C-alpha positions as CSV (number, residue, x, y, z in Angstrom):
1,M,20.8,79.7,-8.2
2,S,19.4,76.6,-6.6
3,V,15.7,76.2,-6.0
4,F,14.4,74.0,-3.2
5,S,11.6,71.7,-4.5
6,P,9.6,70.1,-1.6
7,G,7.6,68.1,-4.1
8,A,10.7,66.2,-5.3
9,S,11.7,65.4,-1.7
10,V,8.2,64.2,-0.9
11,R,8.3,61.9,-3.9
12,R,11.7,60.5,-3.0
13,F,10.4,59.9,0.6
14,F,7.3,58.0,-0.6
15,L,9.4,56.0,-3.2
16,W,11.8,55.0,-0.3
17,L,8.8,54.1,1.9
18,A,7.2,52.0,-0.8
19,W,10.5,50.1,-1.4
20,L,10.8,49.5,2.3
21,V,7.2,48.1,2.6
22,C,7.7,45.9,-0.5
23,S,11.0,44.6,0.9
24,Q,9.5,43.8,4.2
25,S,6.5,42.1,2.5
26,A,8.8,40.0,0.3
27,F,10.8,39.0,3.4
28,A,7.7,38.1,5.3
29,Q,6.5,36.0,2.3
30,Q,9.8,34.2,1.8
31,A,9.3,30.6,0.9
32,P,9.7,28.3,4.0
33,E,12.8,26.1,3.9
34,V,12.1,22.4,3.9
35,A,14.8,19.8,4.4
36,F,14.8,16.8,2.1
37,A,14.9,13.8,4.4
38,G,15.1,11.2,1.7
39,F,13.5,7.9,0.8
40,A,11.8,5.9,3.6
41,Y,9.6,2.9,4.4
42,S,6.7,3.0,6.9
43,G,6.5,0.5,9.7
44,S,9.0,-1.2,12.0
45,A,12.4,-2.2,10.8
46,S,11.8,-5.8,11.6
47,T,9.1,-6.0,8.8
48,M,11.0,-4.2,6.0
49,A,12.4,-7.4,4.4
50,A,9.1,-9.1,4.3
51,R,7.0,-6.1,3.2
52,F,9.4,-4.5,0.7
53,P,11.7,-7.2,-0.8
54,H,11.7,-5.9,-4.4
55,S,12.1,-2.3,-3.5
56,Q,15.0,-3.1,-1.3
57,R,16.6,-5.2,-4.0
58,Y,16.2,-2.3,-6.3
59,E,17.9,0.0,-3.7
60,E,20.8,-2.5,-3.4
61,E,21.2,-2.4,-7.2
62,L,21.3,1.4,-7.2
63,Q,23.9,1.4,-4.5
64,T,26.1,-1.1,-6.4
65,A,25.9,1.4,-9.3
66,G,27.1,4.2,-7.1
67,T,23.8,6.0,-6.6
68,S,20.7,5.8,-4.4
69,M,16.9,6.4,-4.3
70,G,17.5,9.6,-2.3
71,Q,20.0,11.0,-4.9
72,N,17.6,10.2,-7.7
73,L,14.8,12.0,-5.8
74,R,17.0,15.0,-5.2
75,R,17.8,15.3,-8.9
76,L,14.1,15.3,-9.7
77,L,13.4,18.0,-7.0
78,D,16.2,20.1,-8.5
79,A,14.7,19.7,-12.0
80,T,11.2,20.7,-10.8
81,P,11.8,23.2,-8.0
82,P,8.8,23.9,-5.7
83,S,6.9,27.1,-6.3
84,H,6.1,27.8,-2.6
85,L,9.0,26.1,-0.8
86,K,12.8,26.1,-0.7
87,I,14.4,22.6,-0.5
88,V,17.6,22.4,1.5
89,S,19.9,19.4,1.5
90,Q,20.2,18.5,5.2
91,I,18.0,18.5,8.2
92,E,21.0,19.8,10.2
93,A,20.7,23.1,8.3
94,L,17.5,23.9,10.1
95,K,18.6,23.1,13.7
96,G,18.0,25.9,16.2
97,R,14.7,26.9,14.7
98,D,11.3,26.8,16.5
99,Q,10.0,24.6,13.6
100,A,12.1,22.5,11.3
101,L,10.2,21.2,8.3
102,A,11.2,18.1,6.3
103,V,9.8,16.0,3.5
104,A,10.4,12.4,2.6
105,L,9.0,9.9,0.2
106,V,7.5,7.2,2.5
107,I,6.6,3.9,0.8
108,G,3.6,2.3,2.6
109,S,3.0,-0.8,0.5
110,E,4.6,-2.9,-2.2
111,T,2.3,-5.4,-4.0
112,V,3.6,-8.0,-6.5
113,S,1.1,-10.6,-7.7
114,V,1.1,-13.3,-10.4
115,E,-2.2,-14.8,-11.7
116,Q,-2.6,-17.4,-14.4
117,F,-5.3,-17.4,-17.0
118,G,-4.9,-20.4,-19.3
119,N,-1.4,-20.1,-20.7
120,A,-1.1,-16.4,-19.8
121,H,0.5,-15.1,-16.6
122,K,-0.5,-11.7,-15.5
123,L,2.1,-9.8,-13.5
124,M,1.0,-6.8,-11.5
125,V,3.3,-4.5,-9.5
126,L,1.8,-1.7,-7.3
127,I,3.7,0.7,-5.1
128,R,1.9,3.2,-2.9
129,G,3.4,5.9,-0.7
130,Q,3.2,9.4,0.6
131,A,4.9,12.7,0.0
132,M,5.2,13.3,3.7
133,F,5.9,16.7,5.2
134,F,6.7,16.7,9.0
135,D,8.2,18.8,11.7
136,F,11.2,16.7,12.9
137,K,11.3,18.7,16.2
138,S,7.8,18.0,17.3
139,M,7.6,14.8,15.1
140,N,4.1,15.9,13.9
141,V,3.0,15.2,10.4
142,L,1.9,18.4,8.7
143,R,0.9,17.4,5.2
144,A,0.7,14.2,3.2
145,Y,0.1,13.7,-0.5
146,P,-0.5,10.1,-1.6
147,V,1.4,8.8,-4.6
148,S,1.1,5.4,-6.4
149,F,1.8,3.7,-9.7
150,A,0.7,0.3,-11.0
151,Y,2.2,-1.7,-13.8
152,I,0.5,-4.8,-15.4
153,D,2.2,-7.1,-17.9
154,L,1.1,-10.4,-19.6
155,L,3.7,-13.1,-20.1
156,D,3.6,-16.5,-21.7
157,H,5.5,-18.0,-18.7
158,P,5.8,-17.5,-15.0
159,P,7.9,-14.3,-14.4
160,T,11.4,-14.7,-13.1
161,A,12.8,-12.7,-10.2
162,D,14.7,-10.5,-12.6
163,E,11.6,-9.9,-14.7
164,V,9.8,-8.8,-11.5
165,L,12.6,-6.5,-10.6
166,A,12.5,-5.0,-14.1
167,R,8.8,-4.1,-13.6
168,V,9.5,-2.7,-10.1
169,K,12.0,-0.4,-11.7
170,L,9.4,0.8,-14.2
171,V,7.0,1.6,-11.3
172,Y,9.6,3.8,-9.6
173,Q,11.0,5.3,-12.8
174,G,7.9,5.6,-14.9
175,T,7.2,4.2,-18.4
176,G,6.5,6.0,-21.6
177,D,4.9,9.3,-20.9
178,K,3.7,8.2,-17.4
179,A,5.6,9.5,-14.4
180,G,6.6,6.8,-11.9
181,V,6.5,7.0,-8.1
182,L,9.7,9.1,-7.8
183,A,8.6,11.7,-10.4
184,R,5.1,11.8,-8.8
185,F,6.6,12.6,-5.5
186,A,8.6,15.5,-7.0
187,Q,5.4,16.8,-8.7
188,N,3.6,16.8,-5.4
189,V,6.4,18.6,-3.6
190,A,6.6,21.1,-6.5
191,K,2.9,22.1,-5.9
192,A,2.8,21.7,-2.1
193,Q,2.2,24.7,0.2
194,I,2.7,24.9,4.0
195,P,0.2,27.4,5.3
196,P,1.4,29.8,7.9
197,G,-1.6,29.1,10.2
198,V,-2.8,25.8,11.7
199,P,-4.2,23.8,8.8
200,R,-7.4,21.7,8.8
201,F,-6.9,18.0,8.2
202,L,-8.9,15.6,6.1
203,Q,-8.6,11.8,6.5
204,V,-10.3,8.6,5.5
205,T,-11.2,7.2,8.9
206,S,-13.6,4.3,8.1
207,V,-13.8,1.8,5.3
208,Q,-16.4,-1.0,5.0
209,L,-16.6,-3.6,2.3
210,K,-19.8,-5.6,1.9
211,P,-19.3,-9.4,1.2
212,E,-20.5,-9.0,-2.4
213,A,-17.8,-6.4,-2.9
214,L,-15.1,-8.3,-1.1
215,E,-15.6,-11.5,-3.1
216,V,-14.7,-9.7,-6.4
217,L,-11.3,-8.5,-5.1
218,P,-8.3,-10.6,-6.1
219,A,-6.3,-12.5,-3.5
220,Y,-3.4,-10.1,-3.4
221,I,-5.7,-7.3,-2.2
222,K,-7.1,-9.5,0.6
223,S,-3.7,-11.0,1.5
224,E,-3.9,-10.0,5.2
225,P,-6.4,-8.5,7.6
226,G,-7.2,-4.9,6.8
227,A,-5.4,-5.0,3.4
228,A,-8.6,-4.5,1.4
229,E,-9.8,-1.6,3.6
230,T,-6.4,0.1,3.2
231,W,-6.5,-0.5,-0.6
232,A,-9.9,1.2,-0.8
233,A,-8.9,4.1,1.5
234,D,-5.9,4.7,-0.6
235,L,-8.1,4.9,-3.8
236,V,-10.3,7.5,-2.2
237,S,-7.4,9.5,-0.7
238,E,-5.4,9.6,-3.9
239,A,-8.4,10.6,-6.0
240,I,-9.3,13.5,-3.8
241,S,-5.7,14.7,-3.1
242,T,-4.7,14.5,-6.8
243,R,-7.8,16.1,-8.3
244,V,-8.7,18.6,-5.6
245,G,-5.1,19.4,-4.6
246,V,-5.5,18.9,-0.9
247,P,-3.2,16.9,1.5
248,I,-4.8,13.8,3.1
249,V,-3.7,12.3,6.4
250,P,-2.8,8.7,5.8
251,Y,-5.4,6.0,6.6
252,A,-4.2,5.3,10.2
253,K,-5.2,1.6,10.2
254,G,-2.8,0.9,7.4
255,Y,0.1,3.1,8.4
256,A,0.1,3.7,12.2
257,I,-0.5,2.1,15.6
258,G,-2.0,4.4,18.2
259,N,-1.9,7.2,15.6
260,V,1.9,7.1,15.5
261,M,3.6,6.2,12.3
262,S,7.0,4.6,12.2
263,M,9.2,5.7,9.3
264,R,12.7,4.4,8.5
265,I,14.9,6.4,6.2
266,S,17.3,4.5,3.9
267,D,20.3,5.6,5.9
268,G,18.8,3.8,9.0
269,T,17.4,6.9,10.8
270,V,14.0,6.1,12.4
271,F,11.3,8.7,13.0
272,E,8.2,8.1,15.0
273,L,5.7,10.5,13.6
274,K,2.4,11.5,15.2
275,L,-0.5,11.8,12.8
276,P,-2.9,14.7,13.5
277,Q,-6.5,14.2,14.4
278,P,-8.7,15.0,11.4
279,D,-11.0,18.0,11.4
280,Y,-13.0,16.2,8.7
281,E,-13.6,12.5,8.4
282,I,-14.3,10.5,5.2
283,K,-16.3,7.3,5.6
284,V,-16.5,4.9,2.6
285,E,-18.4,1.7,1.9
286,L,-17.8,-0.4,-1.1
287,S,-21.3,-1.9,-1.6
288,G,-20.7,-4.2,-4.6
289,F,-19.7,-4.8,-8.2
290,R,-21.9,-5.9,-11.1
291,K,-21.1,-7.1,-14.7
292,V,-24.0,-6.7,-17.2
293,K,-24.0,-7.8,-20.8
294,F,-24.9,-4.7,-22.8
295,S,-24.9,-5.7,-26.5
296,E,-23.4,-7.9,-29.2
297,V,-21.1,-6.1,-31.5
298,Q,-19.7,-6.9,-35.0
299,G,-17.4,-9.9,-35.2
300,G,-19.1,-11.8,-32.4
301,A,-17.6,-9.7,-29.6
302,S,-19.8,-8.7,-26.6
303,S,-20.1,-5.4,-24.9
304,F,-20.3,-5.4,-21.0
305,V,-20.9,-2.7,-18.5
306,Y,-18.8,-3.1,-15.3
307,G,-20.5,-1.3,-12.4
308,A,-19.2,-0.2,-9.0
309,Y,-21.4,0.9,-6.1
310,A,-20.3,2.8,-3.0
311,Q,-21.5,5.0,-0.2
312,M,-19.6,8.3,0.7
313,H,-19.9,10.3,3.8
314,I,-17.9,13.4,4.9
315,E,-18.5,15.0,8.2
316,E,-17.0,17.2,11.0
317,P,-16.5,14.6,13.8
318,L,-17.3,16.9,16.8
319,S,-20.6,18.4,15.6
320,R,-21.4,15.5,13.3
321,K,-22.3,18.0,10.6
322,A,-22.5,16.1,7.3
323,Y,-21.1,17.8,4.2
324,L,-21.5,14.8,1.8
325,S,-23.7,11.8,2.3
326,T,-24.9,9.7,-0.7
327,A,-24.8,6.4,-2.5
328,L,-22.9,6.5,-5.8
329,K,-22.6,4.3,-8.8
330,N,-20.4,4.3,-11.9
331,G,-20.2,2.1,-15.0
332,E,-17.5,1.5,-17.5
333,T,-18.2,-0.2,-20.9
334,R,-15.7,-2.8,-22.2
335,V,-15.8,-4.9,-25.4
336,I,-14.6,-8.5,-24.9
337,P,-13.6,-10.3,-28.1
338,A,-15.3,-13.6,-28.8
339,S,-11.9,-15.2,-29.2
340,Q,-10.8,-14.3,-25.7
341,R,-11.2,-17.5,-23.7
342,H,-10.1,-16.1,-20.3
343,V,-11.4,-12.8,-19.0
344,D,-10.0,-11.2,-15.9
345,D,-12.9,-9.0,-14.8
346,F,-11.1,-7.2,-11.9
347,P,-9.2,-4.6,-14.0
348,H,-12.5,-3.5,-15.4
349,F,-14.1,-3.4,-12.0
350,Y,-11.1,-1.4,-10.8
351,D,-11.6,1.1,-13.6
352,A,-15.2,1.4,-12.5
353,V,-14.6,2.0,-8.8
354,N,-11.5,4.2,-9.4
355,G,-13.5,6.2,-12.0
356,L,-16.3,6.7,-9.4
357,F,-13.9,8.3,-6.9
358,V,-12.0,10.3,-9.5
359,K,-15.2,11.7,-11.0
360,L,-16.5,12.6,-7.6
361,A,-13.2,14.4,-6.7
362,Q,-13.4,16.3,-10.0
363,A,-16.9,17.5,-9.0
364,M,-15.5,18.6,-5.7
365,D,-12.9,20.7,-7.6
366,G,-15.6,22.3,-9.8
367,K,-14.4,20.5,-12.9
368,G,-16.6,17.5,-12.9
369,D,-19.3,16.2,-15.2
370,E,-22.6,17.5,-13.7
371,K,-24.7,15.1,-15.8
372,W,-22.7,12.1,-14.5
373,L,-23.0,13.4,-10.9
374,R,-26.7,13.8,-10.9
375,S,-27.2,10.3,-12.4
376,A,-24.6,8.6,-10.2
377,A,-25.7,10.0,-6.8
378,S,-28.8,9.0,-4.9
379,A,-29.0,12.2,-2.9
380,K,-31.6,14.6,-4.2
381,D,-29.6,17.6,-3.0
382,I,-26.3,16.4,-4.4
383,D,-25.5,19.8,-6.0
384,L,-25.8,21.5,-2.6
385,Q,-23.7,18.8,-1.0
386,I,-21.0,19.2,-3.5
387,Q,-21.0,23.0,-3.1
388,S,-20.7,22.5,0.7
389,T,-17.9,19.9,0.3
390,R,-16.1,22.3,-2.1
391,E,-16.0,25.0,0.6
392,L,-14.7,22.4,3.1
393,M,-11.8,21.4,0.7
394,K,-10.7,25.1,0.5
395,Q,-10.2,25.1,4.2
396,C,-7.8,22.1,3.9
397,K,-5.5,23.5,1.3
C-alpha cells in the first residue's frame, strides 16, 4: 500500500528551487572574460626606438630564440590564474559583445644610466609600466595597476652593451627572490577585479618639485622636460596601488596627449586609449631633501639621516572636498664607512622619499605605523584625514 507524503514532495520542491537559485547566482557571478592583448609600449611608433632601445633588443633576442614577451607573459598568467577574471587568448574571441575587456602590459619608460664615482661605475636600469585593462570596443581604459623594477650594479669599468642588456633581462625576469616586471604584471592581473558598476577613478594629476628638491635628483631623472614630475607621480601611484590595492589612472602628462594614450602592441597593432577623468585627484609636491650627520660609530664610520619632505593633497575635483592635506617628512638612517671615498647620496634620498609614500599608503590601508604617521604629518587631524581617505579608497576598488 503506497502512502502519499506531501512533506517529502514539498522538501523536493524546495531543494530544486534552492538549486535553481544557486545555479542562477553562480551564473550571474561568473568571472568576466578578459582577452590577453600582449606586451606593448606607450607612445607613438616613431619614438619607440629612441625610448625603448634595450627592451626592443631584448625582444629581438627572444624572437631569435623562438619565443616572445607575450608568450612569456601568457605562461606566467597560466601559472598564476586570476581569482576574479578568466583570461582568454584572443581579442577576437570576445567580438560581438557589448563590452570586450582586454589587458596588456604597457611599458611607459625605460631608463638606463651610468654614473662614475672614482673608479666605480654605477649602472642603473629602471623599467616602469602598467597592467592596463581596457575595453577595446570603446577604447576606454578601465583599470591600471603600475608596475616597476629597478636594478643597480657597480662595475670597475664602463658597462658594455651586452652587460647593459644582461641587466635589462634581470629587470624583466626578476632576480633572486624578487619578481621582475613580467611577474609583477601577472601578480597584479591575478588580484585584479572588474566591478560590475561604474568604478570611481583615482589619479595623480599635479606634481611640483621645489628647486631644492630638483637639484638632488640625478641627471637621468631630469633628462627631459616633465621627466622628474613623471618619476615622482609614478612613485606615488605605485605606492598607493600596491599597498592599498586600488587601480590608478596613469599620470596623463607622462603617458598621454589630450587624455588619449597611444599603445603599440608588439605585433604592430596600435590602440588609441582614452583615459577616464578622475573622480579623485592626488596632488604632490616634493619640498626638499636633507642629509644630517647623526653620530660617529665604532671604526670611524659616520651615521647619517637622509630626510625627504613632501606635501600631499587628495580631493574631489568638482566639490573641492579635501580628504587628505598635509606636509609629510620621513628619515632613513644610513651608516657610511670611513673608508668609502665616494658616496652617492641619491639612493638614500630615494629610500627616504619612497619610504614616505609607502608608509603613507600603508596607513591608508589600515596597516601603517600610527606612531610614524603622527610624527611625520603636520596636520593635527591626520587620524581623521586618514580615516576619510581610507573610505575613499574603498570606493575605487
